[in-house]
N, CA, C and O atoms as a GROMACS GRO file, in nm:
protein
  504
    1HIS      N    1   8.938   1.451 -28.759
    1HIS     CA    2   9.012   1.572 -28.786
    1HIS      C    3   9.063   1.638 -28.658
    1HIS      O    4   9.163   1.710 -28.661
    2THR      N    5   8.995   1.616 -28.549
    2THR     CA    6   9.033   1.682 -28.425
    2THR      C    7   9.163   1.624 -28.366
    2THR      O    8   9.248   1.699 -28.319
    3LEU      N    9   9.177   1.493 -28.368
    3LEU     CA   10   9.294   1.428 -28.308
    3LEU      C   11   9.412   1.417 -28.403
    3LEU      O   12   9.526   1.404 -28.358
    4ASN      N   13   9.390   1.420 -28.531
    4ASN     CA   14   9.495   1.400 -28.630
    4ASN      C   15   9.613   1.497 -28.614
    4ASN      O   16   9.727   1.452 -28.625
    5PRO      N   17   9.593   1.626 -28.588
    5PRO     CA   18   9.707   1.716 -28.572
    5PRO      C   19   9.792   1.680 -28.448
    5PRO      O   20   9.910   1.714 -28.443
    6PHE      N   21   9.734   1.611 -28.351
    6PHE     CA   22   9.805   1.576 -28.227
    6PHE      C   23   9.859   1.434 -28.229
    6PHE      O   24   9.920   1.390 -28.132
    7LYS      N   25   9.836   1.362 -28.337
    7LYS     CA   26   9.874   1.221 -28.346
    7LYS      C   27  10.024   1.201 -28.318
    7LYS      O   28  10.061   1.115 -28.239
    8GLU      N   29  10.108   1.280 -28.383
    8GLU     CA   30  10.253   1.265 -28.366
    8GLU      C   31  10.294   1.298 -28.223
    8GLU      O   32  10.378   1.229 -28.165
    9THR      N   33  10.238   1.402 -28.166
    9THR     CA   34  10.269   1.440 -28.028
    9THR      C   35  10.227   1.331 -27.930
    9THR      O   36  10.300   1.299 -27.837
   10ILE      N   37  10.109   1.274 -27.952
   10ILE     CA   38  10.061   1.166 -27.866
   10ILE      C   39  10.151   1.044 -27.877
   10ILE      O   40  10.179   0.980 -27.776
   11GLN      N   41  10.196   1.010 -27.996
   11GLN     CA   42  10.286   0.897 -28.015
   11GLN      C   43  10.420   0.921 -27.944
   11GLN      O   44  10.475   0.830 -27.882
   12GLN      N   45  10.471   1.042 -27.953
   12GLN     CA   46  10.596   1.076 -27.885
   12GLN      C   47  10.580   1.065 -27.733
   12GLN      O   48  10.669   1.014 -27.665
   13LEU      N   49  10.468   1.112 -27.682
   13LEU     CA   50  10.442   1.102 -27.538
   13LEU      C   51  10.433   0.955 -27.494
   13LEU      O   52  10.486   0.918 -27.390
   14ASN      N   53  10.366   0.873 -27.573
   14ASN     CA   54  10.356   0.731 -27.543
   14ASN      C   55  10.493   0.663 -27.542
   14ASN      O   56  10.522   0.583 -27.453
   15GLU      N   57  10.576   0.696 -27.639
   15GLU     CA   58  10.711   0.640 -27.644
   15GLU      C   59  10.794   0.685 -27.523
   15GLU      O   60  10.868   0.606 -27.465
   16LYS      N   61  10.780   0.811 -27.488
   16LYS     CA   62  10.852   0.863 -27.371
   16LYS      C   63  10.808   0.791 -27.243
   16LYS      O   64  10.891   0.755 -27.160
   17LYS      N   65  10.678   0.770 -27.229
   17LYS     CA   66  10.626   0.697 -27.111
   17LYS      C   67  10.679   0.554 -27.108
   17LYS      O   68  10.714   0.504 -27.001
   18GLN      N   69  10.684   0.489 -27.223
   18GLN     CA   70  10.736   0.352 -27.230
   18GLN      C   71  10.884   0.349 -27.191
   18GLN      O   72  10.928   0.257 -27.122
   19GLN      N   73  10.959   0.446 -27.236
   19GLN     CA   74  11.101   0.455 -27.200
   19GLN      C   75  11.118   0.479 -27.050
   19GLN      O   76  11.208   0.422 -26.987
   20GLN      N   77  11.033   0.562 -26.993
   20GLN     CA   78  11.041   0.589 -26.849
   20GLN      C   79  11.007   0.465 -26.768
   20GLN      O   80  11.073   0.436 -26.668
   21VAL      N   81  10.905   0.392 -26.809
   21VAL     CA   82  10.868   0.268 -26.740
   21VAL      C   83  10.982   0.167 -26.751
   21VAL      O   84  11.015   0.100 -26.653
   22ALA      N   85  11.042   0.156 -26.869
   22ALA     CA   86  11.155   0.065 -26.889
   22ALA      C   87  11.273   0.105 -26.800
   22ALA      O   88  11.341   0.018 -26.744
   23ALA      N   89  11.297   0.235 -26.786
   23ALA     CA   90  11.406   0.283 -26.700
   23ALA      C   91  11.380   0.249 -26.554
   23ALA      O   92  11.472   0.209 -26.482
   24VAL      N   93  11.258   0.263 -26.508
   24VAL     CA   94  11.222   0.229 -26.370
   24VAL      C   95  11.240   0.079 -26.348
   24VAL      O   96  11.293   0.038 -26.244
   25LEU      N   97  11.198  -0.002 -26.443
   25LEU     CA   98  11.215  -0.147 -26.430
   25LEU      C   99  11.363  -0.186 -26.426
   25LEU      O  100  11.402  -0.272 -26.348
   26ARG      N  101  11.445  -0.123 -26.511
   26ARG     CA  102  11.590  -0.150 -26.507
   26ARG      C  103  11.647  -0.112 -26.371
   26ARG      O  104  11.730  -0.184 -26.316
   27TYR      N  105  11.604   0.000 -26.318
   27TYR     CA  106  11.650   0.046 -26.186
   27TYR      C  107  11.615  -0.055 -26.078
   27TYR      O  108  11.698  -0.089 -25.994
   28LEU      N  109  11.492  -0.103 -26.081
   28LEU     CA  110  11.446  -0.198 -25.980
   28LEU      C  111  11.516  -0.334 -25.991
   28LEU      O  112  11.546  -0.397 -25.889
   29GLU      N  113  11.542  -0.376 -26.113
   29GLU     CA  114  11.599  -0.510 -26.134
   29GLU      C  115  11.751  -0.513 -26.120
   29GLU      O  116  11.808  -0.619 -26.098
   30ASN      N  117  11.816  -0.400 -26.132
   30ASN     CA  118  11.963  -0.395 -26.127
   30ASN      C  119  12.009  -0.404 -25.982
   30ASN      O  120  11.989  -0.310 -25.904
   31ASP      N  121  12.070  -0.515 -25.947
   31ASP     CA  122  12.120  -0.532 -25.810
   31ASP      C  123  12.272  -0.541 -25.806
   31ASP      O  124  12.328  -0.599 -25.714
   32THR      N  125  12.338  -0.484 -25.906
   32THR     CA  126  12.484  -0.486 -25.908
   32THR      C  127  12.545  -0.345 -25.907
   32THR      O  128  12.661  -0.329 -25.869
   33VAL      N  129  12.469  -0.245 -25.947
   33VAL     CA  130  12.519  -0.108 -25.951
   33VAL      C  131  12.448  -0.026 -25.844
   33VAL      O  132  12.326  -0.036 -25.827
   34CYS      N  133  12.524   0.053 -25.772
   34CYS     CA  134  12.472   0.140 -25.666
   34CYS      C  135  12.348   0.216 -25.716
   34CYS      O  136  12.348   0.271 -25.825
   35LYS      N  137  12.244   0.217 -25.633
   35LYS     CA  138  12.118   0.284 -25.670
   35LYS      C  139  12.138   0.434 -25.692
   35LYS      O  140  12.079   0.492 -25.784
   36GLN      N  141  12.220   0.496 -25.609
   36GLN     CA  142  12.245   0.640 -25.626
   36GLN      C  143  12.315   0.666 -25.759
   36GLN      O  144  12.283   0.761 -25.830
   37THR      N  145  12.411   0.580 -25.792
   37THR     CA  146  12.482   0.594 -25.920
   37THR      C  147  12.385   0.581 -26.036
   37THR      O  148  12.393   0.656 -26.134
   38GLN      N  149  12.294   0.484 -26.027
   38GLN     CA  150  12.194   0.466 -26.133
   38GLN      C  151  12.108   0.591 -26.150
   38GLN      O  152  12.085   0.637 -26.262
   39LEU      N  153  12.061   0.646 -26.038
   39LEU     CA  154  11.975   0.765 -26.046
   39LEU      C  155  12.049   0.885 -26.104
   39LEU      O  156  11.996   0.955 -26.190
   40LEU      N  157  12.171   0.906 -26.057
   40LEU     CA  158  12.247   1.020 -26.108
   40LEU      C  159  12.280   1.002 -26.256
   40LEU      O  160  12.279   1.099 -26.332
   41HIS      N  161  12.309   0.879 -26.296
   41HIS     CA  162  12.335   0.852 -26.437
   41HIS      C  163  12.209   0.880 -26.521
   41HIS      O  164  12.219   0.934 -26.631
   42TYR      N  165  12.093   0.843 -26.469
   42TYR     CA  166  11.967   0.868 -26.539
   42TYR      C  167  11.948   1.017 -26.566
   42TYR      O  168  11.897   1.056 -26.672
   43PHE      N  169  11.989   1.100 -26.471
   43PHE     CA  170  11.973   1.245 -26.486
   43PHE      C  171  12.095   1.311 -26.549
   43PHE      O  172  12.106   1.434 -26.550
   44GLY      N  173  12.188   1.229 -26.602
   44GLY     CA  174  12.299   1.283 -26.678
   44GLY      C  175  12.423   1.318 -26.598
   44GLY      O  176  12.516   1.377 -26.652
   45GLU      N  177  12.426   1.282 -26.472
   45GLU     CA  178  12.544   1.311 -26.390
   45GLU      C  179  12.630   1.186 -26.379
   45GLU      O  180  12.582   1.074 -26.401
   46THR      N  181  12.757   1.206 -26.345
   46THR     CA  182  12.846   1.091 -26.327
   46THR      C  183  12.896   1.088 -26.184
   46THR      O  184  12.924   1.192 -26.124
   47VAL      N  185  12.906   0.968 -26.131
   47VAL     CA  186  12.954   0.946 -25.995
   47VAL      C  187  13.066   0.843 -26.002
   47VAL      O  188  13.058   0.748 -26.080
   48PHE      N  189  13.169   0.862 -25.923
   48PHE     CA  190  13.282   0.772 -25.930
   48PHE      C  191  13.291   0.674 -25.814
   48PHE      O  192  13.374   0.583 -25.817
   49GLU      N  193  13.209   0.690 -25.713
   49GLU     CA  194  13.211   0.592 -25.605
   49GLU      C  195  13.069   0.566 -25.555
   49GLU      O  196  12.980   0.650 -25.566
   50ALA      N  197  13.052   0.447 -25.500
   50ALA     CA  198  12.920   0.405 -25.452
   50ALA      C  199  12.884   0.483 -25.325
   50ALA      O  200  12.971   0.534 -25.254
   51CYS      N  201  12.754   0.489 -25.298
   51CYS     CA  202  12.705   0.568 -25.183
   51CYS      C  203  12.731   0.498 -25.050
   51CYS      O  204  12.756   0.563 -24.949
   52GLY      N  205  12.725   0.364 -25.050
   52GLY     CA  206  12.747   0.289 -24.927
   52GLY      C  207  12.622   0.273 -24.842
   52GLY      O  208  12.629   0.213 -24.735
   53HIS      N  209  12.507   0.326 -24.887
   53HIS     CA  210  12.386   0.324 -24.806
   53HIS      C  211  12.268   0.252 -24.870
   53HIS      O  212  12.174   0.213 -24.801
   54CYS      N  213  12.273   0.233 -25.001
   54CYS     CA  214  12.159   0.173 -25.071
   54CYS      C  215  12.160   0.021 -25.054
   54CYS      O  216  12.255  -0.035 -24.998
   55SER      N  217  12.056  -0.044 -25.100
   55SER     CA  218  12.045  -0.190 -25.085
   55SER      C  219  12.158  -0.264 -25.155
   55SER      O  220  12.206  -0.366 -25.104
   56VAL      N  221  12.202  -0.215 -25.269
   56VAL     CA  222  12.312  -0.280 -25.342
   56VAL      C  223  12.442  -0.267 -25.263
   56VAL      O  224  12.513  -0.366 -25.244
   57CYS      N  225  12.473  -0.148 -25.218
   57CYS     CA  226  12.596  -0.126 -25.142
   57CYS      C  227  12.596  -0.205 -25.011
   57CYS      O  228  12.697  -0.264 -24.974
   58LEU      N  229  12.483  -0.206 -24.942
   58LEU     CA  230  12.475  -0.280 -24.816
   58LEU      C  231  12.491  -0.429 -24.837
   58LEU      O  232  12.553  -0.498 -24.756
   59LYS      N  233  12.435  -0.480 -24.946
   59LYS     CA  234  12.450  -0.624 -24.975
   59LYS      C  235  12.597  -0.657 -24.999
   59LYS      O  236  12.646  -0.759 -24.950
   60GLN      N  237  12.666  -0.574 -25.073
   60GLN     CA  238  12.808  -0.597 -25.100
   60GLN      C  239  12.889  -0.582 -24.971
   60GLN      O  240  12.983  -0.658 -24.948
   61TYR      N  241  12.853  -0.485 -24.888
   61TYR     CA  242  12.924  -0.462 -24.762
   61TYR      C  243  12.906  -0.581 -24.668
   61TYR      O  244  13.002  -0.627 -24.606
   62ARG      N  245  12.782  -0.630 -24.656
   62ARG     CA  246  12.757  -0.744 -24.568
   62ARG      C  247  12.840  -0.864 -24.609
   62ARG      O  248  12.893  -0.935 -24.523
   63GLY      N  249  12.851  -0.887 -24.737
   63GLY     CA  250  12.932  -0.999 -24.784
   63GLY      C  251  13.076  -0.984 -24.744
   63GLY      O  252  13.138  -1.082 -24.701
   64SER      N  253  13.132  -0.864 -24.757
   64SER     CA  254  13.272  -0.844 -24.720
   64SER      C  255  13.290  -0.848 -24.569
   64SER      O  256  13.395  -0.890 -24.521
   65VAL      N  257  13.189  -0.803 -24.493
   65VAL     CA  258  13.197  -0.807 -24.347
   65VAL      C  259  13.199  -0.952 -24.298
   65VAL      O  260  13.274  -0.985 -24.206
   66LYS      N  261  13.118  -1.037 -24.359
   66LYS     CA  262  13.116  -1.178 -24.319
   66LYS      C  263  13.252  -1.242 -24.341
   66LYS      O  264  13.301  -1.316 -24.255
   67VAL      N  265  13.314  -1.215 -24.454
   67VAL     CA  266  13.446  -1.270 -24.482
   67VAL      C  267  13.547  -1.216 -24.384
   67VAL      O  268  13.629  -1.291 -24.331
   68LYS      N  269  13.543  -1.086 -24.358
   68LYS     CA  270  13.636  -1.021 -24.266
   68LYS      C  271  13.618  -1.076 -24.124
   68LYS      O  272  13.716  -1.101 -24.054
   69THR      N  273  13.494  -1.093 -24.081
   69THR     CA  274  13.466  -1.145 -23.947
   69THR      C  275  13.516  -1.288 -23.934
   69THR      O  276  13.575  -1.324 -23.832
   70LYS      N  277  13.493  -1.368 -24.035
   70LYS     CA  278  13.539  -1.508 -24.032
   70LYS      C  279  13.691  -1.513 -24.025
   70LYS      O  280  13.747  -1.592 -23.950
   71ASP      N  281  13.757  -1.428 -24.104
   71ASP     CA  282  13.903  -1.423 -24.104
   71ASP      C  283  13.955  -1.379 -23.967
   71ASP      O  284  14.050  -1.438 -23.915
   72LEU      N  285  13.894  -1.278 -23.909
   72LEU     CA  286  13.935  -1.229 -23.778
   72LEU      C  287  13.914  -1.336 -23.672
   72LEU      O  288  14.000  -1.356 -23.586
   73ALA      N  289  13.802  -1.405 -23.675
   73ALA     CA  290  13.774  -1.511 -23.578
   73ALA      C  291  13.880  -1.621 -23.588
   73ALA      O  292  13.927  -1.670 -23.485
   74GLN      N  293  13.917  -1.658 -23.709
   74GLN     CA  294  14.020  -1.762 -23.727
   74GLN      C  295  14.154  -1.714 -23.672
   74GLN      O  296  14.227  -1.792 -23.610
   75GLN      N  297  14.188  -1.589 -23.696
   75GLN     CA  298  14.315  -1.536 -23.645
   75GLN      C  299  14.316  -1.532 -23.492
   75GLN      O  300  14.416  -1.565 -23.430
   76ILE      N  301  14.204  -1.492 -23.432
   76ILE     CA  302  14.195  -1.487 -23.286
   76ILE      C  303  14.213  -1.628 -23.229
   76ILE      O  304  14.289  -1.648 -23.134
   77LEU      N  305  14.142  -1.724 -23.286
   77LEU     CA  306  14.152  -1.862 -23.237
   77LEU      C  307  14.294  -1.915 -23.251
   77LEU      O  308  14.343  -1.986 -23.163
   78LYS      N  309  14.359  -1.882 -23.360
   78LYS     CA  310  14.497  -1.927 -23.383
   78LYS      C  311  14.591  -1.869 -23.277
   78LYS      O  312  14.674  -1.940 -23.222
   79VAL      N  313  14.577  -1.739 -23.250
   79VAL     CA  314  14.662  -1.673 -23.150
   79VAL      C  315  14.635  -1.730 -23.011
   79VAL      O  316  14.728  -1.751 -22.933
   80LEU      N  317  14.508  -1.753 -22.980
   80LEU     CA  318  14.474  -1.800 -22.845
   80LEU      C  319  14.510  -1.947 -22.823
   80LEU      O  320  14.515  -1.991 -22.708
   81GLN      N  321  14.534  -2.022 -22.929
   81GLN     CA  322  14.577  -2.161 -22.911
   81GLN      C  323  14.717  -2.166 -22.851
   81GLN      O  324  14.750  -2.260 -22.778
   82ASP      N  325  14.798  -2.065 -22.880
   82ASP     CA  326  14.935  -2.061 -22.828
   82ASP      C  327  14.938  -2.023 -22.681
   82ASP      O  328  15.009  -2.086 -22.602
   83GLU      N  329  14.863  -1.921 -22.643
   83GLU     CA  330  14.861  -1.875 -22.504
   83GLU      C  331  14.741  -1.785 -22.480
   83GLU      O  332  14.692  -1.721 -22.573
   84PRO      N  333  14.692  -1.779 -22.356
   84PRO     CA  334  14.581  -1.688 -22.324
   84PRO      C  335  14.627  -1.543 -22.336
   84PRO      O  336  14.743  -1.511 -22.309
   85MET      N  337  14.535  -1.456 -22.376
   85MET     CA  338  14.566  -1.313 -22.390
   85MET      C  339  14.447  -1.229 -22.349
   85MET      O  340  14.332  -1.271 -22.361
   86ASP      N  341  14.477  -1.110 -22.300
   86ASP     CA  342  14.369  -1.016 -22.273
   86ASP      C  343  14.333  -0.944 -22.403
   86ASP      O  344  14.404  -0.954 -22.503
   87SER      N  345  14.223  -0.871 -22.401
   87SER     CA  346  14.176  -0.806 -22.523
   87SER      C  347  14.274  -0.702 -22.574
   87SER      O  348  14.292  -0.687 -22.695
   88ARG      N  349  14.338  -0.629 -22.484
   88ARG     CA  350  14.433  -0.525 -22.525
   88ARG      C  351  14.549  -0.586 -22.603
   88ARG      O  352  14.590  -0.532 -22.706
   89THR      N  353  14.603  -0.697 -22.554
   89THR     CA  354  14.715  -0.765 -22.623
   89THR      C  355  14.669  -0.819 -22.758
   89THR      O  356  14.743  -0.811 -22.856
   90LEU      N  357  14.549  -0.875 -22.762
   90LEU     CA  358  14.496  -0.924 -22.889
   90LEU      C  359  14.484  -0.812 -22.991
   90LEU      O  360  14.523  -0.828 -23.107
   91ILE      N  361  14.431  -0.699 -22.949
   91ILE     CA  362  14.414  -0.585 -23.039
   91ILE      C  363  14.550  -0.538 -23.092
   91ILE      O  364  14.562  -0.504 -23.210
   92GLU      N  365  14.650  -0.537 -23.006
   92GLU     CA  366  14.784  -0.494 -23.048
   92GLU      C  367  14.847  -0.593 -23.145
   92GLU      O  368  14.925  -0.552 -23.232
   93ASN      N  369  14.814  -0.722 -23.133
   93ASN     CA  370  14.876  -0.824 -23.217
   93ASN      C  371  14.804  -0.848 -23.349
   93ASN      O  372  14.860  -0.909 -23.440
   94LEU      N  373  14.682  -0.802 -23.360
   94LEU     CA  374  14.603  -0.825 -23.482
   94LEU      C  375  14.589  -0.696 -23.560
   94LEU      O  376  14.588  -0.587 -23.503
   95ASN      N  377  14.579  -0.709 -23.690
   95ASN     CA  378  14.570  -0.593 -23.778
   95ASN      C  379  14.423  -0.560 -23.808
   95ASN      O  380  14.382  -0.554 -23.924
   96PHE      N  381  14.345  -0.539 -23.702
   96PHE     CA  382  14.203  -0.507 -23.716
   96PHE      C  383  14.170  -0.395 -23.617
   96PHE      O  384  14.243  -0.372 -23.521
   97ALA      N  385  14.060  -0.326 -23.642
   97ALA     CA  386  14.017  -0.218 -23.553
   97ALA      C  387  13.972  -0.275 -23.418
   97ALA      O  388  13.927  -0.389 -23.409
   98GLU      N  389  13.987  -0.195 -23.316
   98GLU     CA  390  13.954  -0.238 -23.180
   98GLU      C  391  13.809  -0.285 -23.169
   98GLU      O  392  13.784  -0.391 -23.111
   99ASP      N  393  13.715  -0.209 -23.222
   99ASP     CA  394  13.574  -0.247 -23.211
   99ASP      C  395  13.545  -0.377 -23.284
   99ASP      O  396  13.460  -0.455 -23.241
  100GLU      N  397  13.614  -0.402 -23.396
  100GLU     CA  398  13.594  -0.529 -23.467
  100GLU      C  399  13.642  -0.646 -23.384
  100GLU      O  400  13.574  -0.749 -23.375
  101VAL      N  401  13.760  -0.631 -23.323
  101VAL     CA  402  13.815  -0.738 -23.240
  101VAL      C  403  13.723  -0.766 -23.122
  101VAL      O  404  13.696  -0.882 -23.090
  102LEU      N  405  13.675  -0.661 -23.057
  102LEU     CA  406  13.587  -0.679 -22.942
  102LEU      C  407  13.455  -0.746 -22.981
  102LEU      O  408  13.404  -0.829 -22.906
  103GLN      N  409  13.400  -0.709 -23.096
  103GLN     CA  410  13.276  -0.772 -23.142
  103GLN      C  411  13.296  -0.920 -23.172
  103GLN      O  412  13.211  -1.002 -23.137
  104VAL      N  413  13.407  -0.954 -23.236
  104VAL     CA  414  13.433  -1.094 -23.269
  104VAL      C  415  13.464  -1.173 -23.142
  104VAL      O  416  13.425  -1.289 -23.132
  105LEU      N  417  13.531  -1.113 -23.046
  105LEU     CA  418  13.555  -1.180 -22.918
  105LEU      C  419  13.422  -1.213 -22.850
  105LEU      O  420  13.404  -1.324 -22.799
  106GLN      N  421  13.330  -1.118 -22.851
  106GLN     CA  422  13.199  -1.142 -22.792
  106GLN      C  423  13.125  -1.252 -22.868
  106GLN      O  424  13.060  -1.337 -22.807
  107TRP      N  425  13.135  -1.250 -23.000
  107TRP     CA  426  13.071  -1.352 -23.084
  107TRP      C  427  13.129  -1.490 -23.051
  107TRP      O  428  13.054  -1.588 -23.041
  108LEU      N  429  13.262  -1.499 -23.036
  108LEU     CA  430  13.326  -1.627 -23.003
  108LEU      C  431  13.288  -1.674 -22.862
  108LEU      O  432  13.269  -1.793 -22.839
  109LEU      N  433  13.277  -1.580 -22.769
  109LEU     CA  434  13.232  -1.614 -22.633
  109LEU      C  435  13.089  -1.668 -22.634
  109LEU      O  436  13.060  -1.768 -22.569
  110ASP      N  437  13.002  -1.603 -22.708
  110ASP     CA  438  12.862  -1.645 -22.715
  110ASP      C  439  12.846  -1.785 -22.773
  110ASP      O  440  12.752  -1.856 -22.738
  111ARG      N  441  12.938  -1.824 -22.859
  111ARG     CA  442  12.931  -1.956 -22.924
  111ARG      C  443  13.021  -2.059 -22.857
  111ARG      O  444  13.043  -2.168 -22.910
  112ASN      N  445  13.073  -2.024 -22.739
  112ASN     CA  446  13.157  -2.114 -22.660
  112ASN      C  447  13.282  -2.160 -22.734
  112ASN      O  448  13.331  -2.270 -22.709
  113LYS      N  449  13.332  -2.079 -22.824
  113LYS     CA  450  13.458  -2.111 -22.893
  113LYS      C  451  13.577  -2.072 -22.807
  113LYS      O  452  13.683  -2.134 -22.813
  114ILE      N  453  13.557  -1.968 -22.725
  114ILE     CA  454  13.660  -1.924 -22.632
  114ILE      C  455  13.596  -1.900 -22.496
  114ILE      O  456  13.474  -1.890 -22.484
  115LYS      N  457  13.682  -1.892 -22.395
  115LYS     CA  458  13.636  -1.859 -22.260
  115LYS      C  459  13.728  -1.752 -22.204
  115LYS      O  460  13.830  -1.718 -22.265
  116ILE      N  461  13.691  -1.701 -22.088
  116ILE     CA  462  13.771  -1.597 -22.023
  116ILE      C  463  13.807  -1.646 -21.883
  116ILE      O  464  13.722  -1.699 -21.812
  117ASN      N  465  13.934  -1.630 -21.844
  117ASN     CA  466  13.979  -1.680 -21.714
  117ASN      C  467  13.966  -1.572 -21.606
  117ASN      O  468  13.911  -1.465 -21.631
  118ALA      N  469  14.015  -1.602 -21.486
  118ALA     CA  470  13.999  -1.513 -21.371
  118ALA      C  471  14.074  -1.381 -21.386
  118ALA      O  472  14.039  -1.282 -21.322
  119ILE      N  473  14.177  -1.379 -21.469
  119ILE     CA  474  14.253  -1.254 -21.487
  119ILE      C  475  14.220  -1.188 -21.620
  119ILE      O  476  14.302  -1.117 -21.678
  120ASN      N  477  14.096  -1.212 -21.669
  120ASN     CA  478  14.043  -1.150 -21.790
  120ASN      C  479  14.126  -1.176 -21.915
  120ASN      O  480  14.146  -1.088 -21.999
  121GLN      N  481  14.173  -1.298 -21.926
  121GLN     CA  482  14.243  -1.340 -22.047
  121GLN      C  483  14.153  -1.439 -22.121
  121GLN      O  484  14.087  -1.524 -22.061
  122TYR      N  485  14.152  -1.426 -22.253
  122TYR     CA  486  14.076  -1.517 -22.335
  122TYR      C  487  14.161  -1.639 -22.367
  122TYR      O  488  14.283  -1.628 -22.383
  123PHE      N  489  14.096  -1.756 -22.376
  123PHE     CA  490  14.167  -1.877 -22.414
  123PHE      C  491  14.071  -1.967 -22.492
  123PHE      O  492  13.949  -1.957 -22.479
  124CYS      N  493  14.129  -2.056 -22.573
  124CYS     CA  494  14.049  -2.146 -22.655
  124CYS      C  495  13.976  -2.246 -22.567
  124CYS      O  496  14.032  -2.299 -22.471
  125ASN      N  497  13.853  -2.271 -22.600
  125ASN     CA  498  13.770  -2.364 -22.525
  125ASN      C  499  13.804  -2.508 -22.558
  125ASN      O  500  13.777  -2.598 -22.479
  126GLU      N  501  13.862  -2.531 -22.672
  126GLU     CA  502  13.886  -2.667 -22.717
  126GLU      C  503  14.023  -2.716 -22.682
  126GLU      O  504  14.057  -2.830 -22.714
   0.00000   0.00000   0.00000
């Protein structure tokens, strides 16, 4: 007789806990939707763009950076096959940010794909 009046309340609490555990598991297992978006959606808010900082966003960003870096490296090698160029000329001729070009140039130098001559011009090693 003591627990019977609370039976329905206890069942509702148990169902709510099960739903919360299921929501946490969905959050942990979902690796395609931004984590911030998932959390805000859980609390009833809507977001129209990804945060760019969570594990999902970083994974997607890294993938696009690898493609972009590979594309930039191929373009640099193609340009340098025609004639040696300094970094400033390369940056002016390519449609990429200065820091990206400089990072890829360093990456190509480290892997002996390109070399630098006495007047600071890059040229293809092959």
